[in-house]
C-alpha positions as CSV (number, residue, x, y, z in Angstrom):
1,M,0.0,0.0,0.0
2,P,1.5,3.4,-0.9
3,A,2.5,5.9,1.7
4,I,-0.4,8.1,2.7
5,Q,-0.2,11.8,2.3
6,P,-2.7,14.4,3.4
7,P,-4.6,16.3,0.6
8,P,-3.1,19.4,-0.9
9,A,-2.9,22.3,1.4
10,G,-5.7,24.8,1.3
11,R,-7.0,27.7,3.4
12,R,-7.2,27.2,7.1
13,G,-9.7,28.5,9.7
14,R,-13.2,27.7,10.6
15,G,-15.0,30.6,9.1
16,D,-13.8,30.3,5.5
17,Y,-15.8,27.2,4.4
18,N,-18.7,28.3,2.3
19,A,-20.0,25.3,0.4
20,P,-21.7,26.1,-2.9
21,M,-25.5,26.0,-2.5
22,R,-27.3,23.2,-4.3
23,S,-30.9,22.3,-4.1
24,P,-31.7,19.1,-2.1
25,S,-33.3,17.6,-5.2
26,L,-30.1,18.1,-7.2
27,K,-28.0,16.7,-4.4
28,I,-30.2,13.6,-4.2
29,F,-30.1,13.0,-8.0
30,R,-26.4,13.5,-8.3
31,T,-25.7,11.3,-5.2
32,G,-27.9,8.6,-6.8
33,L,-25.8,8.7,-10.0
34,H,-22.6,8.6,-7.9
35,L,-23.8,5.5,-6.0
36,L,-24.7,3.8,-9.4
37,S,-21.2,4.7,-10.7
38,G,-19.6,3.2,-7.6
39,A,-21.7,0.0,-8.0
40,L,-20.7,-0.3,-11.7
41,T,-17.0,0.2,-10.8
42,V,-17.2,-2.6,-8.2
43,L,-19.1,-4.9,-10.5
44,L,-17.1,-4.4,-13.7
45,L,-13.6,-3.1,-12.8
46,F,-12.8,-4.4,-9.3
47,P,-12.3,-8.1,-10.4
48,H,-9.5,-6.9,-12.7
49,L,-7.8,-4.4,-10.3
50,D,-5.1,-5.0,-7.7
51,R,-5.5,-4.1,-4.1
52,D,-3.8,-0.7,-4.3
53,E,-5.8,0.4,-7.3
54,R,-9.0,-0.6,-5.6
55,A,-8.0,1.5,-2.6
56,R,-7.3,4.5,-4.9
57,R,-10.7,4.1,-6.5
58,V,-12.5,3.9,-3.1
59,T,-10.7,7.1,-2.0
60,R,-11.7,9.0,-5.1
61,W,-15.3,7.8,-4.8
62,A,-15.5,8.8,-1.2
63,T,-14.0,12.2,-2.0
64,G,-16.6,12.7,-4.8
65,L,-19.5,11.7,-2.5
66,L,-18.5,14.3,0.1
67,A,-18.2,17.0,-2.6
68,L,-21.7,16.2,-4.0
69,L,-23.1,16.5,-0.5
70,G,-21.4,19.9,0.0
71,V,-19.2,18.7,2.8
72,S,-15.9,20.5,3.3
73,V,-13.1,18.6,5.0
74,R,-10.5,20.0,7.4
75,V,-7.6,17.8,8.4
76,M,-5.5,18.4,11.5
77,G,-2.4,16.5,12.3
78,R,-1.0,13.8,9.9
79,P,-2.5,10.4,9.1
80,P,-0.3,7.3,9.6
81,L,2.2,6.0,7.1
82,V,1.3,2.3,6.6
83,R,3.5,-0.7,5.9
84,A,5.4,-0.3,9.1
85,G,3.7,-2.8,11.3
86,G,0.2,-1.7,10.4
87,A,-2.0,1.0,12.0
88,L,-5.3,0.9,13.9
89,L,-7.3,4.0,13.7
90,A,-9.7,4.5,16.6
91,A,-12.2,7.2,16.0
92,N,-15.3,8.6,17.7
93,H,-18.5,7.9,15.8
94,V,-21.0,10.6,14.9
95,S,-22.5,9.9,11.5
96,W,-22.8,7.6,8.6
97,L,-20.5,10.1,6.9
98,D,-17.6,9.1,9.1
99,I,-16.6,6.1,7.0
100,H,-16.7,8.0,3.8
101,L,-14.8,10.9,5.5
102,L,-11.9,8.6,6.5
103,H,-12.0,6.8,3.2
104,S,-11.5,10.1,1.4
105,L,-8.3,10.7,3.3
106,L,-6.5,7.3,3.3
107,P,-7.0,3.7,2.3
108,A,-8.3,1.8,5.3
109,R,-10.3,-1.4,6.0
110,F,-13.2,-0.7,8.4
111,V,-14.6,-2.8,11.1
112,S,-18.4,-2.4,11.2
113,K,-21.5,-3.9,12.7
114,A,-23.0,-6.6,10.6
115,E,-26.2,-4.6,10.1
116,V,-24.4,-2.3,7.7
117,R,-24.0,-5.2,5.2
118,G,-27.8,-5.2,4.8
119,W,-28.1,-1.5,3.9
120,P,-29.2,-1.2,0.3
121,L,-26.2,-0.7,-2.1
122,I,-24.2,1.0,0.7
123,G,-23.6,-2.3,2.4
124,W,-22.5,-4.0,-0.8
125,L,-20.1,-1.1,-1.6
126,A,-18.7,-1.3,2.0
127,E,-18.0,-5.0,1.6
128,A,-16.3,-4.4,-1.7
129,A,-14.1,-1.8,-0.1
130,G,-12.8,-4.5,2.3
131,T,-15.0,-3.8,5.4
132,V,-14.8,-6.5,8.1
133,F,-18.3,-7.1,9.5
134,L,-18.8,-8.0,13.2
135,V,-21.9,-9.8,14.5
136,R,-22.0,-8.1,17.9
137,E,-24.6,-10.4,19.3
138,K,-22.3,-13.4,18.9
139,K,-19.3,-13.6,21.3
140,S,-17.7,-16.2,19.1
141,D,-17.6,-13.8,16.1
142,A,-15.5,-11.3,18.1
143,K,-12.6,-13.8,18.1
144,R,-12.9,-14.4,14.3
145,V,-12.9,-10.6,13.6
146,N,-10.0,-10.1,16.0
147,D,-7.9,-12.8,14.2
148,V,-8.7,-11.2,10.8
149,M,-7.8,-7.7,12.0
150,A,-4.5,-8.9,13.6
151,E,-3.5,-10.6,10.3
152,H,-4.2,-7.4,8.3
153,L,-2.2,-5.3,10.8
154,R,0.7,-7.7,10.5
155,L,0.6,-7.3,6.8
156,G,1.0,-3.5,7.2
157,D,-2.6,-2.6,6.5
158,C,-4.5,0.3,8.0
159,L,-7.6,-0.6,9.9
160,A,-10.3,1.8,11.2
161,L,-12.9,1.2,13.9
162,F,-15.3,3.1,16.1
163,P,-14.7,1.7,19.6
164,E,-17.8,3.4,21.1
165,G,-19.8,0.7,19.3
166,T,-22.5,3.2,18.3
167,T,-22.9,6.8,17.3
168,S,-23.4,9.8,19.5
169,D,-24.7,13.3,18.9
170,G,-21.2,14.5,18.6
171,S,-21.2,16.5,21.8
172,R,-19.5,13.8,23.8
173,V,-17.3,10.7,23.5
174,L,-18.9,7.4,24.8
175,P,-16.8,4.8,26.6
176,F,-14.6,2.6,24.4
177,Y,-14.9,-1.1,24.2
178,P,-11.5,-2.6,25.1
179,S,-12.1,-5.9,23.2
180,L,-11.8,-4.1,19.9
181,F,-8.2,-3.2,20.7
182,Q,-7.0,-6.8,21.1
183,P,-5.8,-7.1,17.4
184,A,-3.4,-4.2,18.0
185,V,-2.0,-6.0,21.1
186,D,-1.7,-9.2,19.1
187,A,0.0,-7.6,16.1
188,G,2.1,-5.1,18.1
189,A,0.6,-2.3,16.0
190,Q,0.3,1.4,16.8
191,V,-3.1,2.9,17.7
192,W,-4.0,6.2,16.2
193,P,-6.8,8.1,18.0
194,V,-8.9,10.2,15.6
195,R,-11.3,12.9,16.6
196,I,-14.2,13.6,14.2
197,R,-16.6,16.5,14.6
198,Y,-19.0,18.3,12.3
199,L,-19.3,22.1,12.2
200,T,-21.4,24.7,10.5
201,P,-19.7,27.0,8.0
202,T,-19.3,29.5,10.8
203,G,-17.5,27.0,13.0
204,N,-20.3,26.1,15.4
205,P,-21.1,22.5,16.3
206,C,-23.6,20.9,13.9
207,P,-25.7,18.3,15.7
208,E,-27.9,17.9,12.6
209,A,-25.0,15.9,11.0
210,A,-25.2,13.2,13.7
211,Y,-26.9,9.9,12.9
212,H,-28.0,8.6,16.3
213,G,-30.9,7.6,18.5
214,G,-34.0,6.4,16.7
215,M,-33.2,8.2,13.5
216,S,-33.4,6.2,10.3
217,L,-30.6,6.3,7.7
218,G,-33.0,8.0,5.3
219,Q,-33.9,10.7,7.8
220,S,-30.2,11.4,8.5
221,F,-29.4,11.5,4.8
222,M,-32.2,14.1,4.2
223,Q,-30.9,16.2,7.0
224,V,-27.5,16.3,5.4
225,V,-28.7,17.1,1.9
226,R,-30.8,20.0,3.2
227,M,-27.8,21.7,4.8
228,G,-26.4,24.7,3.0
229,G,-22.9,23.6,4.0
230,L,-21.1,21.3,6.4
231,V,-17.6,21.2,7.6
232,A,-16.1,17.8,8.6
233,E,-13.1,18.1,10.9
234,V,-10.7,15.2,11.3
235,H,-7.9,15.4,13.8
236,F,-5.3,12.7,13.6
237,L,-3.7,12.6,17.1
238,P,-0.3,11.3,18.0
239,P,-0.1,7.4,17.9
240,I,0.0,5.2,20.9
241,D,2.5,2.4,20.9
242,G,0.7,-0.8,21.9
243,K,3.8,-2.8,22.8
244,G,3.5,-3.9,26.4
245,L,0.0,-2.5,26.9
246,A,-3.1,-4.5,27.6
247,R,-6.2,-3.8,25.4
248,R,-7.9,-2.0,28.3
249,D,-4.9,0.3,28.6
250,L,-5.0,1.0,24.9
251,A,-8.8,1.7,25.0
252,R,-8.4,4.1,27.9
253,A,-5.5,5.9,26.3
254,A,-7.2,6.4,22.9
255,E,-10.5,7.5,24.6
256,A,-8.6,10.0,26.7
257,A,-6.7,11.4,23.7
258,I,-9.9,12.0,21.8
259,R,-11.6,13.6,24.8
260,G,-8.7,15.9,25.2
261,A,-8.2,16.7,21.5
262,D,-9.1,20.3,22.0
263,D,-6.1,20.7,24.3
264,V,-3.7,19.3,21.7
265,P,-2.0,22.1,19.7
266,D,-2.6,22.0,15.9
267,S,0.5,21.3,13.9
268,A,0.5,23.8,11.0
269,P,2.4,21.6,8.5
270,G,-0.2,18.9,8.9
271,S,-3.3,21.0,8.7
272,T,-5.1,21.2,5.4
273,A,-8.5,22.0,4.1
274,R,-10.5,20.7,1.2
275,R,-13.6,22.3,-0.1
276,P,-16.4,20.7,-2.1
277,A,-15.7,20.6,-5.8
């Protein structure tokens, strides 16, 4: 897998993101075409592409999806360079946008609840992108998933998971499940805490971007397309060396890092912005 670099540098600051206005109907239509394009790519091209080219296609597709939805992306810190023992990204979970947001920044295999596989088209695309699905109700499935994850980490892959096990409204970080960090212990991989939050174009928290509670996927999608602009901020925090640490220690350290992300100074060379196309 090639070294991961952040997107080209752009303007910084919370107040300078003004996404172009598009009608909700146009967003829905163009997003539908984009989903169809992704499905055709998976069906017709993926069988003939190697792993690295598939990863590049997924990254481009995710970038395009965010642009169509009018989502600007701000990156703080630097993502990991893979192929050095693997990397496990541990991020807080706010929205269905989270997966596409991280996919737009780096090639990663996600660990997701099995229910996502049943989502129309989205689940199929997620599976084609290399997502590892976990049946949370089956304790035996956790061992299978941990073994698969540890093997990918040993091969130098980048894995991403949401240790809260569910989404929040974005105003707080829920407790992390330690069991999800066992693959990093087994593979001796670094854990990279990632803080995700969604803001309005003026820099205020945007709870409307959250997909949580009893909200359906369709309701959450419609809330996003009705927005005049949305800023997705991704903060890659310093990695945690998992050597010699138990999974509970790793979970606590990653959770604490994300909770204290506002106290971590931004590193100017690693901060970039990307506006919708």
